[in-house]
C-alpha positions as CSV (number, residue, x, y, z in Angstrom):
1,M,2.7,-40.6,-26.6
2,S,-0.7,-42.0,-27.1
3,T,-3.8,-39.9,-26.7
4,E,-4.8,-41.8,-23.6
5,I,-1.6,-41.0,-21.8
6,R,-1.7,-37.4,-22.9
7,D,-5.2,-36.9,-21.6
8,R,-4.2,-38.5,-18.3
9,V,-1.2,-36.2,-17.9
10,K,-3.4,-33.2,-18.8
11,H,-6.0,-34.3,-16.2
12,V,-3.3,-34.7,-13.5
13,I,-1.8,-31.2,-14.2
14,Q,-5.3,-29.7,-14.1
15,R,-6.0,-31.3,-10.7
16,I,-2.7,-30.1,-9.3
17,L,-3.4,-26.5,-10.5
18,I,-6.8,-26.6,-9.0
19,I,-5.4,-27.8,-5.7
20,I,-2.7,-25.1,-5.7
21,L,-5.2,-22.4,-6.5
22,S,-7.7,-23.6,-3.9
23,S,-5.0,-23.8,-1.3
24,A,-3.8,-20.3,-2.0
25,I,-7.3,-18.9,-1.8
26,G,-8.1,-20.8,1.4
27,L,-4.8,-19.7,3.0
28,T,-5.5,-16.1,2.1
29,L,-9.0,-16.3,3.6
30,L,-7.6,-18.0,6.8
31,V,-5.0,-15.3,7.2
32,Y,-7.6,-12.5,6.7
33,L,-10.0,-14.0,9.2
34,V,-7.3,-14.6,11.8
35,D,-6.1,-11.0,11.3
36,Y,-9.7,-9.8,11.8
37,A,-10.1,-11.8,15.0
38,V,-6.8,-10.5,16.4
39,F,-7.8,-6.9,15.5
40,R,-11.3,-7.3,17.1
41,N,-9.6,-8.7,20.2
42,R,-7.3,-5.7,20.4
43,V,-10.2,-3.3,20.1
44,A,-12.2,-5.2,22.7
45,T,-9.3,-5.3,25.2
46,N,-8.0,-1.9,24.3
47,R,-4.5,-3.2,23.5
48,E,-3.3,-0.6,21.0
49,P,-5.4,-1.4,18.0
50,Y,-4.6,2.0,16.5
51,Q,-1.4,4.1,16.2
52,Q,-0.6,7.6,14.9
53,L,2.4,8.2,12.6
54,T,3.7,11.4,11.1
55,V,3.3,11.7,7.4
56,N,4.6,14.3,4.9
57,R,2.0,15.3,2.4
58,Y,2.7,17.3,-0.8
59,D,0.8,18.3,-3.8
60,A,2.1,17.9,-7.4
61,I,0.5,20.4,-9.7
62,P,1.3,20.1,-13.5
63,Q,2.2,23.4,-15.2
64,K,1.4,24.5,-18.7
65,N,5.1,24.4,-19.7
66,G,5.2,20.6,-18.8
67,K,7.0,21.0,-15.5
68,T,5.5,20.1,-12.1
69,E,5.2,22.4,-9.2
70,F,5.4,20.8,-5.7
71,I,3.7,22.3,-2.7
72,F,4.8,20.8,0.6
73,N,2.4,20.7,3.5
74,P,3.5,20.6,7.1
75,P,3.9,17.1,8.6
76,A,0.7,15.7,10.1
77,L,-0.4,12.8,12.2
78,Q,-2.3,10.1,10.5
79,T,-4.1,7.2,12.3
80,C,-3.2,3.7,11.2
81,V,-4.3,0.3,12.4
82,N,-2.0,-2.5,13.8
83,S,-3.0,-5.3,11.5
84,L,-2.0,-6.9,8.2
85,F,-4.9,-5.6,6.2
86,P,-6.7,-2.3,6.2
87,R,-9.4,-2.1,8.9
88,Q,-12.2,0.5,9.5
89,G,-10.9,2.8,6.7
90,Y,-7.4,3.0,8.1
91,D,-4.2,1.9,6.4
92,P,-2.1,-0.7,8.2
93,C,0.8,0.7,10.2
94,W,3.4,-1.5,8.5
95,Y,2.4,0.1,5.2
96,L,2.2,3.6,6.4
97,Q,5.7,3.4,8.0
98,K,7.1,2.6,4.6
99,H,5.1,5.3,2.8
100,T,5.5,8.4,5.0
101,D,5.7,10.7,1.9
102,Q,2.2,11.0,0.4
103,R,1.8,12.7,-3.0
104,T,-1.4,14.1,-4.3
105,N,-1.6,14.6,-8.1
106,Y,-3.8,17.2,-9.6
């Protein structure tokens, strides 16, 4: 291949990568903004923007002998938000439903 063709192919590949990266960033931003608008609409119209799920929390305390002691706390209600992304300091409900066991390491 000549140097001219190699430079042209390299330029085309760079442009394609830039377009793909820009599209991915733009799509992510669009999804985030639409999710925010839907959440704000749910809050304004009081259509279940929040939900409470039961979670099981436990503490993992390392011992001197290398073993770990587990202390299980009673199940508790935790507030979550019905959206794709975390909002107002709450985890999304879809995430919390999959992670009902929450471990705290010391």
